[in-house]
N, C-alpha and C positions, 0 to 999 in steps of 0.2 A: 234281493238278500234277507235271511231272514232276520229277526233278531230276538234276544232274550230279553222281555221285559215285565218280569213279576215285578207286582208292587210289595208282596214280601216276601221271605225266605228265612227257614229255619235249617241250621247246621249243626247237627250234632257233631262231637269231638272235635272242636272248631280252635282250642289252644294251639294245634302245631300241626304241622306236614301239608297234605290237604286239605282238611277243615279249615287253616289258618289262612290257606293261600284263596280257597275260594270266596272266604267272606273280604277278603284284600281285593281281588279283581273285581270283584260283587261293587264293592263300594266304588269303586275308582274307575266304575263305567260312564261313559257319556250320558248315560242313562239308569243310574243306579238304582236299585229297590228303592221306596220310601223305608221300609222298616228290614234290615236284618237280626234275627236272634239269635246269635251266637253261642252256643250251648256247651257247657264243660262240666267235667266231673268237680274241678276245685276253683272256682274262678279266681280265690285269693291265693291261691298256690305258686311258688315260682312259673313251674311251665307254664302258666299261662298268662305269665308278663308280656307278652310280645302280642297277645291278644289284648288286653285291658290298654295298654298302648293305643294300638290302632283303633279302637272304640273312645278312645279320649281324645284321638282327634276328627271323629265323625262321631259326635256323642248325639246327634238328633237322625244319625242312618243306622246305628249299630249299637243295640244292646246285648252285655253280656250275662248269660242265666245261667244259673247253676241247674247243672241234669245230667244225672248218671243214667243211662240205658237200662243197667242192669240194674234198677230200682224201680219196680213201676210206682211207688208213692213218689221218688222224685218227678218223675214224667207228669202224673196228677198234677204236683204242685206247679213248674214249669208251665205246662197249659193252659193253669189257671193264670197265670201272670199273662200269659202271651196272649191271649183273650182279652184279657182286659187290655194290655197297651193294643191293641189292634181297634177300639172302640166299635167294636161292632161290623168289621170287616173280616172277611174271610183270611185264609192262608194260601198263599200259591203254591209254594214249592218246598216241601218237606224235601229235607237232604239227610237223609240217613249215614255218615259217613263213621262216627264214631263205629270200632273194631280192633280187637286183640287178636296176637298171635302170640304162641308159646312153643315153643320148639321141642318135637317129638319123633318118634318114631313109630308104625304100626308096634315095637315091642315094648317100647316105653310109654306109649302115650298110657295114661291114670283114667279114670273115672271123676277125679275130681278137676282134672285140667279138662275135660272134655265136656262136663257140666257148664262151667265156668264161660269157656269161648261161645259155647252154645248160647248160653243166657246172654250175654254181651252183640254175639255175630246176628243171630237169630231170633230169641225171644225179643231181646232190646228192640229192633226195628217192624215184629208185629205187633208189641203194645204200642209204640208211637204209630203207628199208620191206626191203630186203633179209636185212638185217644185222641188224636188232632184228625179224624175224619171229619166232625161235624164242621171245623173251621176248613177245610177243604172242599168239603160239599159248596160250603156260604159261598168261597170264592168261586167256584165254577158257577153255582145257579147264578149270581149276579155280575157273571164277565159279559161282555161283547162280544168277545171272539167265538168264534165258531170251532168244531169239534174239539181235539184235544192235542195240549200244548204246554211245557213247562212254563208258559208264560200266564195261563190260565188258573189249572190246577194241577198238579204231578207230585209222586211219593218216587225220586231217585233213589234207590237201595246200592249204595257203593261194594260193588261183590270182587270177583277177582276169576280171572282164566287158572288159577289154581282148583277153584272149583269146578271147574268143566270136565265134568267124569269122559269126555272126549278126548280134551287133550291134555288133562292131568300134567300143567305146565309144571317145567321147575322140579319135576319129581329126581331127580339126580343131586341137584342140588339141595334140596330138603324135602322130606316125608310131609313134617307139621300137619301130622292126620289131623285133629283137631280141630285145625284152623279149614282145612280143606273141605272136611264134612261140612262145615258150621254154612260155608261161601256155596254150597252147592245144595245144602236148604233153602239162601237164602235166598238163591234162584229161584225155588218151589215155590217159595213165600211171596215172591213179586210175580211168577205168574197167577198166581190164586188171587194175590189183589185185584190183578188186572180185569180178572174174571169176574169178581164180589162187583166191582167199581166202575164199571165200564158204563154201566147204567144212569151214571153220577159224572161221566164224561169226563174221568181224573187219567189221568194218565201214569198208566206204572210198568217203571223200569228198572231190569240189574245190570248195572254198569260196569264195565273193567275199567279200572283207571289206566291201566299203562304200569309199564314197571317203572316207578319213579324214585329220585332221591329223596327218601324222607325215610324216617328212624324207623317204621316196617320194611321198607323197603331195601333195605342194604344189611352186608353186614363186614363191619368193619372191617380194614385190611386185608378182608378175603372179596366182596365183591362191591362192585360200582352200579348201582343201576345206569341205563345210559340215557335216562330224560330228565332233566331238572322239572320240580316239583310247577315252577313258574309255567315254562313249556306245558307241562302236562296237562295243570286246570287250564290253559286257555284252551286248547283242543276241547275239555270238555266242556266247557261253556259254549263253543261253538257248534257243540255235536248238542246240545239241550236248549240250541236256541232252533233246529233242525226238526227235532223229534215231532211226531203227529201219532195219530190215532193207530198209523200203519206199523210202529214201533212199539206200542203200550202193548204188555206182558212177553218184551223179547228182554235174551241177553244180550248186551252190545259193548262194542271197544269203545275208547276214548273216541276214536274217530266215527264212532256213529255208525261201522257195519257188524253186521252180525257173528255170533259166537257161536258154535256148538256146546249144548246142554251137557 
């Protein structure tokens, strides 16, 4: 059975939902990473209370760091801190989870909303990949593992089946134009990253986490997601353990099966 065993992990948007549950399940593994960098925009705000409590319980493994993926200077500052904390080691797993959605239709979408959503959902992961590339390369170069894996060096971009041009998941439920377009663009970014970083054996994948019971995944009193965030993240981590060079540059479901672009 494949095992997910990265020494260091960075998770963006880790103050709630999928990001928070990722940090929780990673640190509670029988073989947890040595360092988990749990980032969010406002670590001192009320929405980060659960994350701060979790970090307090695991002080030697979980560190909460301020990082706003829509602000390149914030990304640079976080990278400097994380580089220092790693004491010369590389970063094994970059989990680009932070994302936003703004309700809209084809008729009501605005340039301002489109720009804001793209800035977080596409430009943010692009800059994250650029800024943390030296640490990912270092992890890959120093690993004794063969081929590609999420235990060695990987960029996992949380995408959505809503961004699949073939599937256009849930159109009748919500058009969310800027969100769909941003996730389609994120899929292309993931593909481009995989082509560029193949020589360094850095795995790059776009992953649809499934429809989970999170703040973003539900509309109160109207829609109830079918899967708990706990079960969804458990499946995601099992899938990450299995990914290899065969999946780099692909768009996969939470169970690892390929999704159409």
